[in-house]
C-alpha positions in Angstrom: 93.2 75.0 131.7 91.3 74.8 128.5 89.9 77.7 126.6 86.6 77.2 124.9 85.0 79.3 122.1 83.0 81.6 124.6 86.2 82.3 126.5 88.1 83.0 123.0 85.3 85.4 122.3 85.6 87.3 125.6 89.4 87.4 125.2 88.9 88.9 121.8 86.4 91.5 123.1 88.8 92.4 126.0 91.7 92.9 123.2 89.3 94.8 121.3 89.9 92.4 118.1 87.0 91.5 115.7 86.8 87.9 115.4 84.1 86.2 113.2 82.3 83.2 114.8 83.8 81.0 112.2 87.2 81.9 113.5 86.4 81.3 117.2 87.3 77.5 117.2 90.7 78.1 115.5 91.5 81.0 118.1 90.6 78.9 120.9 92.9 76.2 119.7 95.8 78.6 119.5 95.0 79.9 122.8 95.2 76.3 124.2 98.3 75.5 122.3 100.0 78.8 124.0 98.7 77.3 127.4 100.3 74.1 126.7 103.7 75.8 126.0 103.4 77.7 129.4 102.6 74.3 131.1 105.7 72.9 129.6 107.7 75.7 130.9 106.3 75.2 134.3 107.8 71.9 134.4 111.4 73.0 133.9 113.6 73.0 136.8 115.3 76.2 137.3 116.5 75.6 140.7 119.8 77.5 141.2 119.8 79.5 137.9 120.0 83.1 138.3 117.8 85.6 136.6 119.4 87.3 133.8 118.6 90.5 131.8 121.1 89.8 129.1 123.0 86.8 127.4 126.1 88.7 127.9 127.2 89.7 131.3 127.4 93.2 131.7 127.2 96.1 134.3 125.7 99.6 134.1 128.2 102.4 133.9 128.1 104.2 137.1 129.0 107.8 138.2 129.5 109.6 141.4 126.4 110.9 143.1 127.7 114.4 143.8 126.2 117.7 143.5 127.0 119.6 140.3 126.8 123.1 139.2 123.1 123.1 138.1 122.3 126.5 139.1 122.3 128.1 135.6 118.5 128.9 135.1 119.3 131.9 132.8 121.4 129.7 130.4 118.8 127.0 130.5 115.9 129.1 129.7 117.6 131.3 127.2 116.5 129.2 124.3 112.9 128.6 125.6 110.3 130.2 123.4 108.4 131.5 126.5 110.0 131.5 129.9 108.1 133.4 132.9 109.5 133.7 136.4 112.3 131.2 135.8 110.2 128.5 134.3 109.2 127.1 131.1 105.8 128.5 130.0 103.5 126.2 128.2 100.2 126.4 126.8 97.0 125.1 128.9 95.9 121.8 127.8 93.2 121.2 130.3 90.4 123.4 130.6 
């Protein structure tokens, strides 16, 4: 895939980036370089390689999925600047 100046102009417009006409050929060349790197990555054999989320193996801390004593609405709402009928009251933002 190759990016020409018109395609670069369209991408810049979609990204809402102002690019002068004289800079479009350079931008198109940069896009083509990036696409070349992506094509090179597509050639890498990743068969049998597991995906990873970090360079160090780690597990998330887990807790028991149990019901806790959450029925304390008075204590929770005691610091609210405005609470009505057991709920936080907030100003209306949509008219």
